[in-house]
C-alpha positions as CSV (number, residue, x, y, z in Angstrom):
1,M,25.7,-19.2,-29.4
2,R,28.7,-17.4,-30.9
3,R,31.9,-19.5,-31.3
4,K,34.7,-18.2,-29.1
5,I,38.0,-17.7,-31.0
6,A,41.6,-17.4,-29.8
7,I,44.0,-16.2,-32.5
8,L,47.6,-17.1,-31.8
9,G,49.6,-14.9,-34.2
10,A,46.9,-12.3,-34.8
11,T,49.1,-9.8,-36.6
12,G,50.4,-12.2,-39.3
13,S,48.9,-12.9,-42.6
14,I,46.8,-15.9,-41.4
15,G,45.7,-13.8,-38.4
16,K,44.7,-10.9,-40.5
17,S,42.7,-13.1,-42.9
18,T,41.0,-14.8,-39.9
19,L,40.0,-11.4,-38.5
20,D,38.6,-10.3,-41.8
21,L,36.2,-13.2,-41.8
22,V,35.4,-13.0,-38.1
23,E,34.6,-9.3,-38.3
24,R,32.3,-9.9,-41.2
25,S,30.2,-12.3,-39.1
26,P,30.0,-10.8,-35.6
27,D,26.9,-12.8,-34.9
28,R,28.8,-16.1,-35.3
29,F,32.1,-15.4,-33.7
30,E,33.5,-13.8,-30.5
31,V,37.3,-13.1,-30.3
32,V,38.3,-13.8,-26.7
33,A,42.2,-13.8,-27.0
34,V,44.8,-12.5,-29.4
35,T,48.6,-12.7,-29.4
36,A,51.5,-11.3,-31.3
37,A,55.3,-11.6,-31.2
38,T,56.5,-8.0,-30.9
39,N,54.0,-5.6,-32.6
40,A,52.2,-4.2,-29.6
41,E,50.6,-1.4,-31.6
42,A,48.9,-3.7,-34.1
43,L,47.9,-6.1,-31.3
44,A,46.3,-3.4,-29.3
45,D,44.4,-2.2,-32.3
46,I,43.1,-5.7,-32.9
47,A,42.1,-6.1,-29.3
48,R,40.2,-2.9,-29.3
49,R,38.4,-3.7,-32.6
50,T,37.4,-7.1,-31.5
51,G,36.7,-6.5,-27.8
52,A,39.1,-9.4,-26.9
53,K,39.4,-10.1,-23.2
54,L,43.1,-11.1,-23.4
55,A,46.0,-9.7,-25.4
56,V,49.4,-11.4,-25.2
57,I,52.7,-10.0,-26.5
58,A,55.4,-12.7,-26.6
59,D,58.2,-10.1,-26.3
60,E,58.2,-9.3,-22.6
61,S,60.0,-6.0,-23.2
62,R,56.8,-4.7,-24.9
63,A,54.5,-5.6,-22.0
64,R,54.3,-2.1,-20.6
65,D,53.7,-0.6,-24.1
66,L,50.8,-3.0,-24.7
67,Q,49.3,-2.3,-21.3
68,E,49.4,1.5,-21.9
69,L,47.8,1.1,-25.3
70,L,44.9,-0.9,-23.8
71,V,44.3,1.4,-20.8
72,G,40.5,2.1,-20.5
73,T,39.5,-1.3,-22.1
74,N,38.4,-4.5,-20.5
75,C,41.3,-6.3,-22.1
76,R,43.9,-7.9,-19.9
77,A,47.4,-7.2,-21.4
78,V,50.2,-9.6,-20.5
79,A,53.4,-10.9,-21.9
80,G,55.6,-14.0,-22.2
81,E,55.5,-17.7,-22.8
82,D,53.2,-18.6,-19.9
83,A,50.7,-16.0,-21.1
84,L,50.7,-17.4,-24.6
85,I,49.8,-20.8,-23.1
86,D,47.0,-19.1,-21.1
87,A,45.6,-17.7,-24.4
88,A,45.7,-21.1,-26.0
89,T,44.0,-22.9,-23.1
90,G,41.4,-20.3,-22.0
91,E,37.8,-20.2,-22.8
92,A,38.0,-20.4,-26.6
93,D,36.0,-23.0,-28.5
94,L,38.5,-22.8,-31.4
95,V,42.2,-21.9,-31.2
96,I,43.8,-20.6,-34.4
97,A,47.4,-21.7,-34.2
98,A,49.2,-19.3,-36.5
99,I,52.4,-18.3,-34.6
100,V,55.3,-18.6,-37.0
101,G,58.1,-21.0,-36.2
102,C,58.9,-23.1,-33.1
103,A,57.6,-20.2,-30.9
104,G,54.2,-21.7,-31.5
105,L,55.0,-25.2,-30.3
106,N,54.3,-24.9,-26.6
107,P,51.0,-23.0,-26.8
108,T,49.8,-25.2,-29.6
109,M,50.7,-28.4,-27.6
110,A,49.0,-26.9,-24.5
111,A,45.8,-26.4,-26.5
112,V,45.9,-29.9,-27.8
113,E,46.5,-31.4,-24.4
114,M,43.5,-29.5,-23.1
115,G,41.4,-31.2,-25.8
116,Q,40.7,-28.0,-27.7
117,T,39.7,-27.7,-31.3
118,V,42.9,-26.4,-32.9
119,A,43.0,-25.0,-36.4
120,L,46.7,-25.5,-37.4
121,A,48.4,-22.9,-39.6
122,N,51.7,-23.4,-37.9
123,K,53.7,-25.9,-40.0
124,E,56.3,-26.5,-37.3
125,A,53.7,-28.1,-35.0
126,L,53.4,-31.2,-37.1
127,V,56.7,-31.1,-39.0
128,T,58.8,-31.1,-35.8
129,A,56.5,-32.6,-33.3
130,G,54.0,-34.7,-35.3
131,T,54.0,-37.8,-33.2
132,L,53.9,-35.8,-30.0
133,M,51.0,-33.7,-31.2
134,T,48.9,-36.5,-32.7
135,D,49.5,-38.7,-29.6
136,A,48.4,-35.9,-27.4
137,A,45.3,-35.3,-29.5
138,S,44.4,-39.0,-29.3
139,R,44.7,-38.9,-25.5
140,S,42.8,-35.6,-25.0
141,G,40.2,-35.9,-27.7
142,A,41.4,-32.7,-29.3
143,T,40.4,-32.0,-32.9
144,L,43.0,-30.8,-35.4
145,L,41.7,-28.8,-38.3
146,P,44.2,-28.0,-41.1
147,I,44.3,-24.4,-42.4
148,D,47.0,-25.0,-45.1
149,S,45.1,-24.9,-48.3
150,E,46.4,-28.3,-49.4
151,H,45.6,-30.1,-46.2
152,N,42.4,-28.3,-45.8
153,A,41.5,-29.5,-49.3
154,I,42.3,-33.1,-48.4
155,F,40.3,-32.7,-45.2
156,Q,37.3,-31.6,-47.2
157,C,37.7,-34.4,-49.8
158,I,37.9,-37.1,-47.1
159,A,35.0,-35.7,-45.1
160,G,32.4,-38.5,-44.5
161,S,34.7,-41.2,-45.9
162,R,36.3,-44.1,-44.0
163,S,40.1,-43.7,-43.8
164,E,40.6,-47.3,-45.0
165,D,38.9,-46.4,-48.3
166,V,41.6,-43.8,-49.1
167,S,44.2,-45.1,-51.5
168,K,46.4,-42.1,-51.6
169,I,46.5,-38.3,-51.3
170,I,47.9,-36.0,-53.9
171,L,49.3,-32.6,-52.8
172,T,49.3,-30.1,-55.6
173,A,52.1,-27.5,-55.9
174,S,52.2,-24.4,-58.1
175,G,55.9,-25.0,-58.9
176,G,56.8,-21.6,-57.6
177,P,58.5,-18.8,-59.6
178,F,61.3,-21.0,-61.0
179,R,59.1,-23.9,-62.3
180,T,60.3,-23.5,-65.9
181,S,63.7,-22.0,-65.1
182,S,67.0,-23.6,-66.1
183,Q,69.4,-24.8,-63.4
184,A,71.7,-21.9,-64.2
185,T,68.9,-19.4,-63.7
186,I,67.9,-21.1,-60.4
187,S,71.5,-21.0,-59.2
188,A,71.7,-17.3,-59.8
189,A,68.3,-16.5,-58.3
190,T,68.0,-13.4,-56.1
191,P,65.8,-13.0,-53.0
192,A,63.6,-10.6,-54.9
193,Q,63.0,-13.2,-57.6
194,A,62.5,-16.0,-55.1
195,V,59.7,-14.2,-53.1
196,A,57.8,-13.2,-56.3
197,H,55.3,-16.1,-56.1
198,P,53.1,-16.3,-59.3
199,N,49.8,-17.1,-57.5
200,W,49.9,-16.5,-53.7
201,S,50.6,-13.4,-51.6
202,M,52.7,-14.7,-48.7
203,G,55.5,-13.8,-46.4
204,A,59.2,-13.9,-47.5
205,K,60.1,-17.1,-45.7
206,I,57.2,-19.2,-47.0
207,S,57.7,-17.7,-50.5
208,V,61.3,-18.9,-50.6
209,D,60.1,-22.3,-49.4
210,S,57.7,-22.3,-52.3
211,A,60.5,-21.4,-54.7
212,T,62.7,-24.3,-53.5
213,L,59.6,-26.6,-53.1
214,M,60.7,-27.2,-49.5
215,N,57.2,-25.9,-48.6
216,K,55.7,-28.9,-50.4
217,G,58.2,-31.1,-48.6
218,L,57.1,-29.8,-45.2
219,E,53.5,-30.3,-46.3
220,L,54.3,-33.9,-47.2
221,I,55.4,-34.4,-43.6
222,E,52.4,-32.6,-42.2
223,A,50.1,-34.8,-44.4
224,H,51.6,-37.9,-43.0
225,Y,50.7,-36.9,-39.4
226,L,47.3,-35.4,-40.2
227,F,46.0,-38.3,-42.3
228,G,48.0,-41.2,-41.1
229,L,49.3,-42.3,-44.5
230,P,52.9,-43.5,-45.1
231,S,55.2,-41.6,-47.5
232,E,54.6,-43.9,-50.4
233,R,50.9,-43.1,-50.4
234,I,51.4,-39.3,-50.5
235,D,52.1,-37.9,-54.0
236,I,53.1,-34.4,-55.1
237,L,51.9,-33.0,-58.4
238,I,52.8,-29.7,-60.0
239,H,49.7,-27.7,-60.9
240,P,50.7,-24.2,-62.0
241,Q,47.2,-22.6,-61.9
242,S,46.7,-23.3,-58.2
243,V,43.0,-24.0,-58.8
244,I,43.0,-27.6,-57.5
245,H,44.4,-27.4,-54.0
246,S,44.8,-31.1,-53.5
247,M,43.1,-34.4,-54.4
248,V,42.3,-37.8,-52.8
249,E,42.2,-41.1,-54.6
250,F,40.0,-43.8,-53.2
251,L,40.2,-47.6,-53.5
252,D,37.6,-47.7,-56.2
253,G,39.6,-45.4,-58.5
254,S,37.5,-42.3,-57.8
255,V,39.5,-39.1,-57.3
256,L,38.0,-36.2,-55.4
257,A,39.5,-32.7,-55.8
258,Q,38.9,-29.4,-54.0
259,L,39.0,-26.3,-56.2
260,G,38.9,-22.7,-55.3
261,S,40.6,-19.3,-55.9
262,P,44.0,-18.9,-54.3
263,D,42.7,-17.1,-51.3
264,M,43.6,-18.3,-47.8
265,R,40.2,-17.0,-46.5
266,I,38.6,-20.1,-48.1
267,P,40.4,-22.8,-46.0
268,I,40.3,-20.5,-42.9
269,A,36.5,-20.1,-43.3
270,Y,36.2,-23.9,-43.4
271,A,38.1,-24.3,-40.2
272,L,36.2,-21.4,-38.5
273,A,32.7,-22.7,-39.3
274,W,33.4,-26.5,-39.3
275,P,31.4,-28.7,-39.6
276,E,29.3,-25.9,-41.2
277,R,30.3,-23.4,-43.9
278,L,30.9,-19.7,-43.9
279,E,30.3,-17.2,-46.7
280,T,33.6,-15.5,-47.8
281,P,34.3,-12.6,-50.1
282,A,36.8,-14.7,-52.1
283,Q,36.6,-14.5,-55.8
284,R,34.5,-17.2,-57.4
285,L,36.1,-19.6,-59.9
286,D,35.3,-19.0,-63.6
287,L,36.5,-22.3,-65.1
288,A,35.5,-21.2,-68.6
289,K,37.8,-18.2,-68.2
290,I,40.6,-20.3,-66.7
291,A,40.1,-22.6,-69.6
292,R,42.8,-25.2,-68.8
293,L,44.3,-27.0,-65.8
294,D,47.9,-28.3,-66.3
295,F,49.8,-30.9,-64.4
296,E,53.3,-32.2,-64.4
297,Q,55.7,-34.3,-62.2
298,P,58.0,-32.4,-60.0
299,D,61.7,-32.3,-61.0
300,T,63.6,-33.4,-58.0
301,T,66.9,-32.7,-59.8
302,R,66.3,-29.0,-60.1
303,F,64.3,-29.0,-56.8
304,P,66.0,-31.5,-54.5
305,A,64.1,-30.2,-51.4
306,L,61.2,-32.6,-52.2
307,R,63.6,-35.6,-52.1
308,I,65.3,-34.4,-49.0
309,A,62.0,-33.8,-47.1
310,R,60.7,-37.3,-48.1
311,E,63.9,-38.9,-46.8
312,A,63.6,-37.0,-43.5
313,L,60.0,-38.2,-43.1
314,E,61.0,-41.8,-43.8
315,Q,64.0,-41.6,-41.5
316,G,61.7,-40.3,-38.7
317,G,62.9,-39.5,-35.2
318,A,64.6,-36.1,-35.0
319,A,65.2,-35.8,-38.8
320,P,62.1,-33.6,-39.5
321,V,63.2,-31.3,-36.7
322,V,66.7,-31.1,-38.3
323,L,65.2,-30.5,-41.7
324,N,63.0,-27.6,-40.5
325,A,65.6,-25.9,-38.3
326,A,68.3,-26.1,-41.0
327,N,66.0,-24.8,-43.6
328,E,64.9,-21.8,-41.5
329,V,68.5,-20.8,-40.9
330,A,69.4,-21.2,-44.5
331,V,66.4,-19.3,-45.9
332,A,67.1,-16.4,-43.5
333,A,70.8,-16.4,-44.7
334,F,69.6,-16.4,-48.3
335,L,67.2,-13.5,-47.7
336,G,70.0,-11.6,-46.0
337,G,72.3,-12.1,-49.0
338,A,74.8,-14.3,-47.2
339,I,74.3,-17.5,-49.4
340,R,73.1,-18.5,-52.8
341,F,69.6,-19.9,-53.5
342,T,70.9,-23.4,-54.2
343,D,72.9,-23.3,-51.0
344,I,69.7,-23.6,-49.0
345,T,69.0,-27.2,-49.8
346,A,72.7,-28.0,-49.8
347,L,72.9,-26.8,-46.2
348,V,69.8,-28.7,-45.2
349,E,71.0,-32.0,-46.7
350,A,74.4,-31.6,-45.0
351,A,72.7,-31.0,-41.7
352,L,70.6,-34.2,-42.0
353,E,73.7,-36.2,-42.9
354,R,75.4,-35.0,-39.7
355,A,72.4,-35.4,-37.5
356,D,72.9,-37.7,-34.5
357,F,70.0,-36.7,-32.3
358,V,67.9,-39.1,-30.3
359,N,64.1,-39.3,-30.9
360,P,62.4,-36.3,-29.2
361,R,60.1,-37.3,-26.4
362,S,58.8,-33.9,-25.5
363,I,58.4,-30.4,-26.9
364,G,61.5,-29.5,-24.7
365,D,63.5,-32.1,-26.7
366,V,62.3,-30.7,-30.0
367,L,63.3,-27.2,-29.0
368,E,66.7,-28.3,-27.8
369,I,67.4,-30.2,-31.1
370,D,66.1,-27.1,-33.0
371,R,68.6,-24.8,-31.1
372,A,71.5,-27.2,-31.6
373,V,70.8,-27.6,-35.4
374,R,70.6,-23.8,-35.8
375,S,73.9,-23.3,-34.1
376,R,75.6,-26.0,-36.2
377,V,74.3,-24.6,-39.5
378,E,75.2,-21.1,-38.6
379,S,78.8,-22.3,-37.7
380,V,79.0,-24.1,-41.0
381,M,78.0,-20.9,-42.9
382,K,80.5,-18.8,-40.9
383,A,83.3,-21.3,-41.6
384,N,82.5,-21.3,-45.3
385,C,82.6,-17.5,-45.4
386,H,86.2,-17.2,-44.2
């Protein structure tokens, strides 16, 4: 029996890597639904290649384009938010939640509420709605499988162990392109420098998050919700080679680590085939060639995002929503040349200090807080520019 897959965000980097694996094993997987934000041409190509039954474009203005591109196929072409939810709650056995940003919240929550197995690549799902998502999963019996390499590594290390035997988890971070840079160099960093990640090939936004280490701060929040550990039992360790993707320390002092090449197809394959394994074309590790593995404590003076994210987690309530929204606006402004690199975390911290939102009780509340924070941060930036 082939596993039926729905890929939410099929045209992005996670979607493409998922398709690469699925198309290598047509005897094991059937793609039943694919979605994209605006790229109707790429989505139609994916739908034709995979034989998907449903293709959804979020941008309703592209609906007719998608329908015309899929004339003559057995694929239903539709658009809009409700259609995204249909893709997430249809006949799939496994939903790959890889829509970027808060646009992925409603369809991901819908899949969780249906009791689906959901492979999470969308950080916002747990960062902004962690309690809502995990509570819904507990009620529905949904399974959450992490695709982020760090959380996937922890998931693999914990497999078969009792949660009460876990002492702490250790998220590893490459340190980004500015790991050894001076404060002066970091302050003068350009977008081109910030997106030049030393190990991973990623999109611009997540590359900037890796450069500020906000990416690791967001992963800290995700780890709390995925594994149920408090902030003080989640460590972050700089590991520039990106060979050890994360570690778990147990009560007896044992530490288990998951190692692999920096290739997102490895954690995606684990989620696709779970609880089994799937062969991938990823480069195999040659530890003798790598020769050494280095570690160091993160510097929260040069990289305050880690401290800010941990404080947001410990504050709880709407704070993680504020953190995420302010960071997205600030990163976009930096990439657009409107602010300096160090202004990113300054804007995020200022937004958290001004936050006066109530605890979100629904995805609608999360989205409303998200909109309000974005508006505030954009107003602050405009005021500072005049």
